[in-house]
C-alpha positions in Angstrom: 8.7 -3.9 -14.7 5.6 -2.1 -15.6 3.2 -2.3 -12.7 0.2 -2.7 -15.0 1.5 -5.8 -16.8 2.3 -9.3 -15.6 0.4 -11.2 -13.0 0.5 -9.4 -9.7 -0.8 -11.2 -6.6 -2.0 -9.8 -3.4 -0.4 -11.6 -0.5 0.2 -11.3 3.3 3.1 -9.0 4.3 6.1 -11.0 5.3 6.8 -11.0 9.1 9.6 -8.8 10.5 11.5 -9.2 13.7 9.6 -6.4 15.3 6.2 -7.8 14.4 7.2 -11.3 15.5 8.5 -10.1 18.9 5.2 -8.4 19.7 3.0 -11.2 18.3 1.4 -8.9 15.7 1.0 -9.2 12.0 3.3 -7.2 9.8 1.8 -4.1 8.4 2.7 -1.6 5.7 1.2 1.7 4.6 -0.9 1.5 1.4 1.0 3.2 -1.3 -2.1 4.4 -3.2 -3.8 5.9 -0.1 -0.6 7.6 1.1 0.2 9.2 -2.3 -3.4 10.3 -2.9 -3.4 12.0 0.5 -0.2 13.9 -0.2 -1.5 14.9 -3.7 -4.7 16.2 -2.1 -2.6 18.8 -0.2 -3.1 17.3 3.3 -0.7 18.3 6.0 1.6 15.6 7.4 -0.6 15.5 10.6 -3.8 15.0 8.5 -2.1 12.2 6.5 -0.9 10.5 9.6 -4.5 10.4 11.1 -6.0 9.1 7.8 -3.2 6.8 6.6 -4.2 3.2 5.9 -2.1 0.4 7.3 -2.6 -2.9 5.6 -1.4 -6.4 6.2 -1.4 -7.1 2.4 1.1 -6.2 -0.3 2.0 -7.0 -3.9 5.0 -9.4 -3.7 6.0 -8.6 -7.4 6.1 -4.8 -6.9 7.2 -5.0 -3.2 4.7 -2.2 -2.1 2.0 -2.3 0.6 -1.5 -2.1 -0.9 -5.0 -2.3 0.5 -7.6 -4.2 -1.4 -9.0 -1.1 -3.2 -5.4 0.2 -3.7 -4.3 -3.0 -5.3 -6.8 -2.8 -8.2 -6.2 0.9 -8.7 -2.4 0.6 -8.6 -2.3 -2.2 -11.2 -5.0 -0.9 -13.6 -4.7 2.9 -13.8 -2.0 4.7 -15.6 -2.4 7.7 -13.2 -3.4 6.1 -9.9 -2.9 9.3 -8.0 -5.7 11.4 -9.6 -8.1 8.7 -10.8 
């Protein structure tokens, strides 16, 4: 499926056993933020300190996305450099 077509919806990440046992919301790393940091030549330590964890994801694409990343991921052909 092309990530720029269809009707994607932003929704809350599904709970996992680990998140439920600690009483916290499930989180995922934003795909757009992570890939952009890697493309910018950041070291793994720099990326870890600046990574963006989010409690939202696209349930169609099955990737974690923050609010800004959601729009970029589903509208830009090259979401890494734009």
